[in-house]
A tleap script that builds the chain and sets N, CA, C and O, in Angstrom:
source leaprc.protein.ff14SB
mol = sequence {
  NMET LEU ALA TYR THR VAL TYR MET TYR ASP
  THR VAL LYS SER THR PHE ARG THR VAL THR
  ASN GLU ASN ILE GLN GLU PRO ARG GLY ALA
  CYS PRO GLY SER GLY ASP THR VAL LEU VAL
  CYS SER GLN ASN ASN ASP SER ILE VAL HIE
  LEU THR ILE ASP GLY LYS ILE LEU GLY THR
  PHE PRO VAL ASP MET LYS PHE PRO CYS SER
  MET CYS CVAL
}
set mol.1.N position { 122.071 173.680 105.202 }
set mol.1.CA position { 121.897 172.363 105.747 }
set mol.1.C position { 122.812 172.186 106.961 }
set mol.1.O position { 123.967 172.611 106.934 }
set mol.2.N position { 122.310 171.572 108.004 }
set mol.2.CA position { 123.078 171.382 109.223 }
set mol.2.C position { 124.016 170.189 109.097 }
set mol.2.O position { 123.650 169.152 108.544 }
set mol.3.N position { 125.224 170.349 109.616 }
set mol.3.CA position { 126.177 169.238 109.628 }
set mol.3.C position { 125.891 168.354 110.838 }
set mol.3.O position { 125.794 168.848 111.961 }
set mol.4.N position { 125.758 167.073 110.615 }
set mol.4.CA position { 125.471 166.115 111.687 }
set mol.4.C position { 126.636 165.143 111.847 }
set mol.4.O position { 126.421 164.008 112.271 }
set mol.5.N position { 127.850 165.549 111.526 }
set mol.5.CA position { 128.988 164.643 111.471 }
set mol.5.C position { 130.135 165.114 112.345 }
set mol.5.O position { 130.468 166.298 112.382 }
set mol.6.N position { 130.736 164.155 113.052 }
set mol.6.CA position { 131.953 164.393 113.829 }
set mol.6.C position { 133.044 163.540 113.196 }
set mol.6.O position { 132.826 162.365 112.901 }
set mol.7.N position { 134.214 164.130 112.989 }
set mol.7.CA position { 135.364 163.408 112.453 }
set mol.7.C position { 136.317 163.141 113.609 }
set mol.7.O position { 136.808 164.070 114.251 }
set mol.8.N position { 136.574 161.863 113.869 }
set mol.8.CA position { 137.420 161.482 114.997 }
set mol.8.C position { 138.717 160.884 114.454 }
set mol.8.O position { 138.690 159.912 113.699 }
set mol.9.N position { 139.857 161.472 114.845 }
set mol.9.CA position { 141.164 161.023 114.386 }
set mol.9.C position { 141.872 160.261 115.497 }
set mol.9.O position { 141.925 160.727 116.635 }
set mol.10.N position { 142.412 159.102 115.176 }
set mol.10.CA position { 143.214 158.311 116.107 }
set mol.10.C position { 144.672 158.590 115.775 }
set mol.10.O position { 145.190 158.095 114.774 }
set mol.11.N position { 145.335 159.380 116.613 }
set mol.11.CA position { 146.715 159.765 116.337 }
set mol.11.C position { 147.690 158.617 116.567 }
set mol.11.O position { 148.802 158.644 116.039 }
set mol.12.N position { 147.300 157.617 117.339 }
set mol.12.CA position { 148.170 156.466 117.579 }
set mol.12.C position { 148.181 155.549 116.362 }
set mol.12.O position { 149.242 155.113 115.915 }
set mol.13.N position { 146.992 155.257 115.827 }
set mol.13.CA position { 146.873 154.336 114.693 }
set mol.13.C position { 146.887 155.055 113.337 }
set mol.13.O position { 146.908 154.405 112.292 }
set mol.14.N position { 146.875 156.377 113.353 }
set mol.14.CA position { 146.820 157.185 112.131 }
set mol.14.C position { 145.598 156.823 111.280 }
set mol.14.O position { 145.703 156.664 110.064 }
set mol.15.N position { 144.440 156.696 111.934 }
set mol.15.CA position { 143.192 156.406 111.236 }
set mol.15.C position { 142.152 157.448 111.637 }
set mol.15.O position { 142.346 158.196 112.595 }
set mol.16.N position { 141.064 157.489 110.904 }
set mol.16.CA position { 139.968 158.375 111.291 }
set mol.16.C position { 138.639 157.677 111.083 }
set mol.16.O position { 138.527 156.708 110.332 }
set mol.17.N position { 137.638 158.199 111.771 }
set mol.17.CA position { 136.285 157.647 111.717 }
set mol.17.C position { 135.321 158.830 111.640 }
set mol.17.O position { 135.549 159.869 112.259 }
set mol.18.N position { 134.255 158.663 110.881 }
set mol.18.CA position { 133.208 159.681 110.854 }
set mol.18.C position { 131.999 159.135 111.597 }
set mol.18.O position { 131.626 157.971 111.444 }
set mol.19.N position { 131.399 159.992 112.400 }
set mol.19.CA position { 130.202 159.629 113.157 }
set mol.19.C position { 129.104 160.594 112.751 }
set mol.19.O position { 129.226 161.804 112.944 }
set mol.20.N position { 128.034 160.059 112.190 }
set mol.20.CA position { 126.904 160.879 111.759 }
set mol.20.C position { 125.667 160.427 112.520 }
set mol.20.O position { 125.343 159.240 112.553 }
set mol.21.N position { 124.976 161.393 113.133 }
set mol.21.CA position { 123.786 161.072 113.906 }
set mol.21.C position { 122.964 162.336 114.064 }
set mol.21.O position { 123.517 163.430 114.173 }
set mol.22.N position { 121.641 162.191 114.076 }
set mol.22.CA position { 120.766 163.370 114.205 }
set mol.22.C position { 120.897 164.044 115.570 }
set mol.22.O position { 120.498 165.200 115.713 }
set mol.23.N position { 121.445 163.358 116.578 }
set mol.23.CA position { 121.673 163.985 117.888 }
set mol.23.C position { 122.834 164.967 117.860 }
set mol.23.O position { 122.957 165.811 118.748 }
set mol.24.N position { 123.684 164.861 116.848 }
set mol.24.CA position { 124.835 165.752 116.716 }
set mol.24.C position { 124.487 166.778 115.644 }
set mol.24.O position { 124.654 166.513 114.454 }
set mol.25.N position { 124.005 167.947 116.057 }
set mol.25.CA position { 123.629 168.989 115.113 }
set mol.25.C position { 124.573 170.169 115.256 }
set mol.25.O position { 124.630 170.814 116.303 }
set mol.26.N position { 125.307 170.441 114.196 }
set mol.26.CA position { 126.352 171.459 114.166 }
set mol.26.C position { 127.314 171.265 115.335 }
set mol.26.O position { 127.348 172.086 116.251 }
set mol.27.N position { 128.094 170.186 115.308 }
set mol.27.CA position { 129.033 169.938 116.395 }
set mol.27.C position { 130.058 171.057 116.504 }
set mol.27.O position { 130.524 171.593 115.499 }
set mol.28.N position { 130.399 171.396 117.732 }
set mol.28.CA position { 131.379 172.449 117.997 }
set mol.28.C position { 132.478 171.865 118.870 }
set mol.28.O position { 133.106 170.877 118.489 }
set mol.29.N position { 132.718 172.447 120.015 }
set mol.29.CA position { 133.814 172.023 120.868 }
set mol.29.C position { 133.721 170.576 121.288 }
set mol.29.O position { 132.631 170.026 121.445 }
set mol.30.N position { 134.874 169.967 121.466 }
set mol.30.CA position { 134.949 168.585 121.931 }
set mol.30.C position { 136.062 168.477 122.960 }
set mol.30.O position { 137.005 169.268 122.958 }
set mol.31.N position { 135.943 167.495 123.832 }
set mol.31.CA position { 136.999 167.240 124.803 }
set mol.31.C position { 136.957 165.774 125.200 }
set mol.31.O position { 135.929 165.115 125.043 }
set mol.32.N position { 138.076 165.257 125.717 }
set mol.32.CA position { 138.078 163.851 126.144 }
set mol.32.C position { 137.176 163.652 127.351 }
set mol.32.O position { 137.086 164.515 128.225 }
set mol.33.N position { 136.514 162.512 127.388 }
set mol.33.CA position { 135.694 162.134 128.529 }
set mol.33.C position { 136.424 161.085 129.343 }
set mol.33.O position { 137.625 160.881 129.166 }
set mol.34.N position { 135.720 160.432 130.218 }
set mol.34.CA position { 136.340 159.393 131.036 }
set mol.34.C position { 136.603 158.149 130.182 }
set mol.34.O position { 135.852 157.849 129.253 }
set mol.35.N position { 137.676 157.436 130.511 }
set mol.35.CA position { 138.013 156.250 129.732 }
set mol.35.C position { 138.301 156.630 128.300 }
set mol.35.O position { 138.904 157.671 128.038 }
set mol.36.N position { 137.885 155.811 127.389 }
set mol.36.CA position { 138.087 156.072 125.961 }
set mol.36.C position { 136.829 156.663 125.349 }
set mol.36.O position { 136.219 156.067 124.462 }
set mol.37.N position { 136.443 157.850 125.834 }
set mol.37.CA position { 135.244 158.507 125.325 }
set mol.37.C position { 135.540 159.951 124.961 }
set mol.37.O position { 136.586 160.499 125.309 }
set mol.38.N position { 134.597 160.552 124.252 }
set mol.38.CA position { 134.700 161.933 123.803 }
set mol.38.C position { 133.365 162.625 124.066 }
set mol.38.O position { 132.305 162.025 123.885 }
set mol.39.N position { 133.417 163.885 124.493 }
set mol.39.CA position { 132.226 164.714 124.675 }
set mol.39.C position { 132.220 165.776 123.578 }
set mol.39.O position { 133.240 166.418 123.329 }
set mol.40.N position { 131.065 165.962 122.917 }
set mol.40.CA position { 130.949 166.902 121.809 }
set mol.40.C position { 129.761 167.818 122.055 }
set mol.40.O position { 128.679 167.351 122.412 }
set mol.41.N position { 129.952 169.117 121.868 }
set mol.41.CA position { 128.844 170.067 121.956 }
set mol.41.C position { 127.994 169.960 120.696 }
set mol.41.O position { 128.513 170.070 119.586 }
set mol.42.N position { 126.707 169.750 120.860 }
set mol.42.CA position { 125.767 169.749 119.748 }
set mol.42.C position { 125.061 171.097 119.787 }
set mol.42.O position { 124.077 171.280 120.503 }
set mol.43.N position { 125.581 172.032 119.005 }
set mol.43.CA position { 125.158 173.428 119.109 }
set mol.43.C position { 123.664 173.628 118.894 }
set mol.43.O position { 123.018 174.304 119.696 }
set mol.44.N position { 123.105 173.066 117.846 }
set mol.44.CA position { 121.694 173.329 117.549 }
set mol.44.C position { 120.727 172.446 118.320 }
set mol.44.O position { 119.516 172.650 118.240 }
set mol.45.N position { 121.235 171.469 119.065 }
set mol.45.CA position { 120.396 170.639 119.926 }
set mol.45.C position { 120.468 171.096 121.382 }
set mol.45.O position { 119.754 170.572 122.236 }
set mol.46.N position { 121.335 172.076 121.664 }
set mol.46.CA position { 121.550 172.551 123.039 }
set mol.46.C position { 121.851 171.382 123.964 }
set mol.46.O position { 121.225 171.220 125.011 }
set mol.47.N position { 122.831 170.563 123.555 }
set mol.47.CA position { 123.155 169.376 124.336 }
set mol.47.C position { 124.622 168.991 124.175 }
set mol.47.O position { 125.341 169.528 123.331 }
set mol.48.N position { 125.039 168.046 125.010 }
set mol.48.CA position { 126.359 167.436 124.935 }
set mol.48.C position { 126.145 165.972 124.561 }
set mol.48.O position { 125.312 165.292 125.160 }
set mol.49.N position { 126.892 165.490 123.577 }
set mol.49.CA position { 126.783 164.101 123.142 }
set mol.49.C position { 128.029 163.365 123.620 }
set mol.49.O position { 129.150 163.830 123.414 }
set mol.50.N position { 127.829 162.224 124.255 }
set mol.50.CA position { 128.909 161.397 124.800 }
set mol.50.C position { 129.121 160.212 123.862 }
set mol.50.O position { 128.202 159.423 123.642 }
set mol.51.N position { 130.339 160.082 123.303 }
set mol.51.CA position { 130.648 159.055 122.316 }
set mol.51.C position { 131.811 158.181 122.776 }
set mol.51.O position { 132.687 158.640 123.509 }
set mol.52.N position { 131.816 156.928 122.345 }
set mol.52.CA position { 133.008 156.107 122.517 }
set mol.52.C position { 133.979 156.489 121.398 }
set mol.52.O position { 133.592 157.154 120.436 }
set mol.53.N position { 135.224 156.073 121.523 }
set mol.53.CA position { 136.173 156.372 120.447 }
set mol.53.C position { 135.867 155.574 119.188 }
set mol.53.O position { 136.398 155.871 118.118 }
set mol.54.N position { 135.013 154.562 119.311 }
set mol.54.CA position { 134.577 153.795 118.147 }
set mol.54.C position { 133.356 154.413 117.474 }
set mol.54.O position { 132.894 153.904 116.453 }
set mol.55.N position { 132.823 155.510 118.033 }
set mol.55.CA position { 131.711 156.210 117.415 }
set mol.55.C position { 130.333 155.847 117.923 }
set mol.55.O position { 129.338 156.349 117.402 }
set mol.56.N position { 130.244 154.983 118.933 }
set mol.56.CA position { 128.940 154.622 119.496 }
set mol.56.C position { 128.469 155.731 120.436 }
set mol.56.O position { 129.236 156.196 121.280 }
set mol.57.N position { 127.221 156.154 120.294 }
set mol.57.CA position { 126.683 157.199 121.164 }
set mol.57.C position { 126.253 156.579 122.486 }
set mol.57.O position { 125.412 155.681 122.522 }
set mol.58.N position { 126.842 157.069 123.572 }
set mol.58.CA position { 126.512 156.587 124.909 }
set mol.58.C position { 125.350 157.346 125.520 }
set mol.58.O position { 124.604 156.798 126.332 }
set mol.59.N position { 125.193 158.602 125.136 }
set mol.59.CA position { 124.098 159.394 125.684 }
set mol.59.C position { 124.114 160.806 125.140 }
set mol.59.O position { 125.125 161.283 124.625 }
set mol.60.N position { 122.976 161.464 125.263 }
set mol.60.CA position { 122.823 162.867 124.889 }
set mol.60.C position { 122.272 163.592 126.100 }
set mol.60.O position { 121.254 163.191 126.662 }
set mol.61.N position { 122.947 164.663 126.502 }
set mol.61.CA position { 122.606 165.360 127.737 }
set mol.61.C position { 122.257 166.812 127.452 }
set mol.61.O position { 123.129 167.586 127.058 }
set mol.62.N position { 120.985 167.202 127.646 }
set mol.62.CA position { 120.593 168.595 127.432 }
set mol.62.C position { 121.310 169.510 128.427 }
set mol.62.O position { 121.534 169.136 129.579 }
set mol.63.N position { 121.662 170.696 127.975 }
set mol.63.CA position { 122.269 171.699 128.850 }
set mol.63.C position { 121.367 172.920 128.895 }
set mol.63.O position { 120.626 173.196 127.951 }
set mol.64.N position { 121.437 173.641 129.989 }
set mol.64.CA position { 120.581 174.808 130.199 }
set mol.64.C position { 121.252 176.059 129.623 }
set mol.64.O position { 121.505 177.030 130.336 }
set mol.65.N position { 121.530 176.011 128.325 }
set mol.65.CA position { 122.101 177.165 127.627 }
set mol.65.C position { 121.828 177.001 126.145 }
set mol.65.O position { 121.629 175.887 125.658 }
set mol.66.N position { 121.819 178.104 125.440 }
set mol.66.CA position { 121.601 178.089 123.999 }
set mol.66.C position { 122.942 177.988 123.274 }
set mol.66.O position { 123.900 178.672 123.635 }
set mol.67.N position { 123.006 177.148 122.268 }
set mol.67.CA position { 124.138 177.014 121.369 }
set mol.67.C position { 125.483 176.759 122.073 }
set mol.67.O position { 126.414 177.546 121.904 }
set mol.68.N position { 125.602 175.677 122.856 }
set mol.68.CA position { 126.891 175.407 123.493 }
set mol.68.C position { 127.968 175.183 122.438 }
set mol.68.O position { 127.742 174.485 121.449 }
set mol.69.N position { 129.138 175.774 122.652 }
set mol.69.CA position { 130.177 175.655 121.640 }
set mol.69.C position { 131.534 175.247 122.203 }
set mol.69.O position { 132.450 174.971 121.428 }
set mol.70.N position { 131.694 175.199 123.516 }
set mol.70.CA position { 132.972 174.754 124.061 }
set mol.70.C position { 132.759 174.237 125.488 }
set mol.70.O position { 131.771 174.555 126.151 }
set mol.71.N position { 133.720 173.433 125.930 }
set mol.71.CA position { 133.657 172.889 127.289 }
set mol.71.C position { 135.041 172.409 127.678 }
set mol.71.O position { 135.924 172.268 126.832 }
set mol.72.N position { 135.220 172.162 128.950 }
set mol.72.CA position { 136.454 171.536 129.432 }
set mol.72.C position { 136.085 170.675 130.621 }
set mol.72.O position { 135.136 170.976 131.345 }
set mol.73.N position { 136.825 169.619 130.820 }
set mol.73.CA position { 136.561 168.701 131.907 }
set mol.73.C position { 137.838 168.523 132.696 }
set mol.73.O position { 137.859 167.780 133.677 }
savepdb mol mol.pdb
quit
């Protein structure tokens, strides 16, 4: 079964949030985005998912590669 969940930890508040969505299939590498956002590789969707730190999905962006697993900005 594919994991559709990202676990986001807030190191300032010592809290965590889980984000589950069908756009996030086997999440891999993640990195900070602009402002208070996070970018996550969705390996089995061949895309990058853009999330707020509150877990709201801002967009899903297809990439021209199979199984993306890491990125840097």
